[in-house]
N, C-alpha and C positions, 0 to 999 in steps of 0.2 A: 218786827219793825215797829216804829213808833206811830205810824199813821198809814192810811190806805195808800196804795201804790200810785193812784192817778189823781191825787188832790192838787198837786203843784204843776208848774210848767215843765216842759221838756227842755233842759238846758243843754247847749252844744258848745264845746270849746272850739273857737275859730282861730286858726293860725295862718290862713292863706295858702296852705299846702293842698295837694291833691287829696291826701287822706282826710284833711279837714273838710273839704267839700263833700266827700263821701259821708262824713259824719253829719253834715248839714242836711243832706238829702235823706238819710235814714231818720234823723231826728224830726224833720218836718213831716215825714210820713207817719211817724209814731204819734206826734202831737195831733195831727189831723184825725188819726184813727180813734184817739181817746178824747177828742174834742177839748183839748187844753192848749194854752198858748205855747209858742216856741220862743225860747229865750237864747239869744246868741251872745256869747261871752268871749271877749278877747282880752287876755291878760298881758301885763308888761307894758302898758301904754305909758308915755311920759306924762300925760294928763288925762283926767277922766273924760269920757265921751259917752253919750247915750242918745238914742233917737231912732228914727226910721231910716230907710234906704236913702243914700245920697251919694254924690260924687259921680265922676265920669266913668265910662266903661261898663261892661257887663260882666256877668258871671263867667261867660265863656272866655273873655279876655283875662280875667283873674285866674282861671284854671290854667290858661296857657302860660301865664307868668309863673304860676306855681310849678309847672312842669319844667320851666327854664331855671328854677332855683331861686326865683325872686319872691320876696315876702313883702307885700305892700304895707304901708302905714296902717295901724289898726282900724281907723275909721273906714279906710278903703276896703280892708278885709271884711269888715262887718257889712258894708254896703253891698259888696258883691255876694256875700252869703245871704243877705236879706233878699236880694233880687232872685237868686236861685230858688230859695224856699217859696217866694211869692209866685214865681212862674209855675212851680209844681203844684202849689196849693193856694190859689188866689184868695180864698176866704179865710185863710189861717191868720190868726192874730200873732204878730211877730214884734218882739222888742229886742233891743240890742244894747250892750254895754261894753265899753273899753275900760278896764280896771287898772288903776295904778298900784299893782301889787305883783309879787312873784307869781309865776303861773300856778304852782302847786297850791299856794295859799288862796289865790283867787278862785280856782276851780273847786277846791274843797268848800269854800264859802258858798259858791253857787249851788253845789250839790245839796247843801243843807236846806235850801229853799225850793229845790226841784223835786219832781217825782222820780226823775231819772236824769243822769248826766251822760252825755254821749261824747266820745272822744274819737278822733281819727287816728290812723296809723300809717306808717310807711311800710309797704310790702317789699321784701327783698327777694322775691322769687320762691319757687317751690322748695329748693334745697335749703336756703338760708332760713326760710320760715317767716314768721310774723314777728316783726320787731316793733314794739309799742313805744319804746323810749323811756328815759328815766322819769320824765314828768308824768306820763300816763301811768306807769307802774306805781309811782309814789302816791298818786291820787287814788288809785284803786286800793292800795294797801291801807289807806287811812280813811277813806270815805265811809260814811254811815248810811248812805243811800245807794241804790243800785247804780252801777256804772256800766255802760255798754261801749265796747271797743269795736270800731268798724274798720275793716280793712278794704281798701280799694273799691272800685266801682265795677259792677257787672255791666256787660254791654247794654242791658236794658235798664240799668240803675240798681243800686243796692236794695232799694225798697221794693223792687218789682220781682225779686226772687220768690218763687213759690216753694212751699215746703212747710213742714211742721215747726213748731217751737219745741226744741228738745230740752228737757229738764234733766240734768244729771244730778242725782241725789245720793246721799250717803245715809243709809238707814240707821246708822249708829248715832247720827246727829239729827238736829231738827230739820225737817223737810218743808214745813209750812211756808216759810218766806219764799223759797225758790219756787214751790208749786203755785203759790198765789200769783207771783209775778208771771210765771209761764201761762197760767190759765187766763189771767186778765189780758195779757198780750194777745193770746190766741183768740179769745172771744172778740176783742176789738177788731182784729184783722181777718176774721173768718178762717182761721187755721186749726189744724189738729194739734194736740199736745202729745209728744212722745216722751214718756218717762223712762229713764235708763238708770240702771244700777249695776255696778261691777263688784264682784266679791272675789276674795282670794282663795284659790284652790290650795295653795301651800298652807294656809292657816288651818286646813282640815286635818293635817297630819302632824305628828309629833316630831318628825325629822325630815329634812329637805329631800333626801334621796328616796323617800317612800314612793312606790308606784301608785298612780291614781286608782282608786277603787270606785267603780261606776255607781254603786248604790249610795255611797257617801256623797258623791258629786251630785247625784239626782236629788237627794234629800236637801242638800245645800241650795240647789237651784229652786226647789219647791218652797223652801223657807223664804228665800229672797223674793220670789214672785208673790207669795202671800203677803209679805211685808209691804211690797209695792202697792198691791191692790188695797190694803188697809190704809196706807198713807194717802192714796189718791182718792179714795171713796168720798170724803167730804167735799172735795173740789169737783169731782164728777157730778155730785148732786147739786152743787151750787151753780155750776156752769154746764147745765144739761145739753146745751147746743154744741159744745166742744167735743169733737171726737178724741178718743184716748187710745194710745198705743202703749203697751208695756214691753220693755226690753230688759233682760237681765242675762248676764254671762259671767263665768268664772275667768276673768281676764284682768290684766293690768288696767287701772282705771282710766288714765289719760288716753292711751291708744284706743281703748274701747269706745270712749265718748267721741273721739275724733272720727272713728268709723261710723258709729250710730248717727252722728251729727253731720255726716258728709253732705246730705241734701237739705240741711236745716235752713230755715229763714233766720233763725236765732238759736243760739246755744246758751242756756242759762245754767250756772253753777253757783254754789254757795261759797262764802268766805266767813269763817267764824270770827266774831268780834272778840278780841282779847283785851282784858284790862291790865293795868299795871300789876306786877312788874314785867309781864310778858311783852315782848316786842311785837309790833304790828307786822303782819306778813300776809301775803296773798295766798299762800298754800301751793304745794307742788302741782296739784291737778289744774287749778285755775291758771297758774303760771304757764303750764305746758299748753293749755288751750289758747291762751292769749298769744303765744308765740307761734303756734303751728296751725290753728284753725283758719281756713279761708273764709269762714262765715263770721258774722257779727257775734261777739261773745258778751254776755251779760254776767257780771259778777255781783251776787246778791249778798250783802252782809247779814249775818244772823247771830243770835246769841247761843 
């Protein structure tokens, strides 16, 4: 990444929906933990608007309207989001902007100035999974800063969930950006980091029908565990107060990370930045987590 994770504000995309309010709640807690401002951004306004909380009604009324399918005018959305964040974190510095631009363009612009961009999601239940929407997926695919997708609100609030920060890493690619994000977040919030890596059992054998050989499997697991310890060691030394858990298994990557991250406060994975002529993409693992994890998912771009 081009700069430290926590130098800019935490930006939150505000749209007046229930998922949007979950993103505000999570983003406010993140900003407070890192002692940086919270920046509320609402895209698609007919005219620009910026300022503090204003307008009638409270965050509770706005959430009720969102549940009813109503989406207030952008300044009202921002005011309700501002009030919610201020109620949860009274000392937090909060700014807000309604931007006259298409949502994807506006959110990508905000991401460039932020330490992290937070987006809400509509949850469609356990079977249908986590559906982020075309705007969120496009933003994540093109952003050059970390983006966190937040699904729904837990009974005590999304920010109140206890659990580790889970970092899913691929030892064949760079791990530092994902690990730095995970360790910084865990240190600021008093959490452990659980570092997870899945490796392919099929890749150990020359033909698909080969029967598993326990010694080969054990050696592969040992190599993966050693690689994880080596990747984590610099961050363990830098963030000595953070507890570290190592997990590795010969499993399909996305299902394994969903299992390992079932109790996570945040699940962080990487996305490789690709230059021309390669198309931008999220990647199959991050895409699966965004659609199926009930936990907040951070997608960290890396080279």
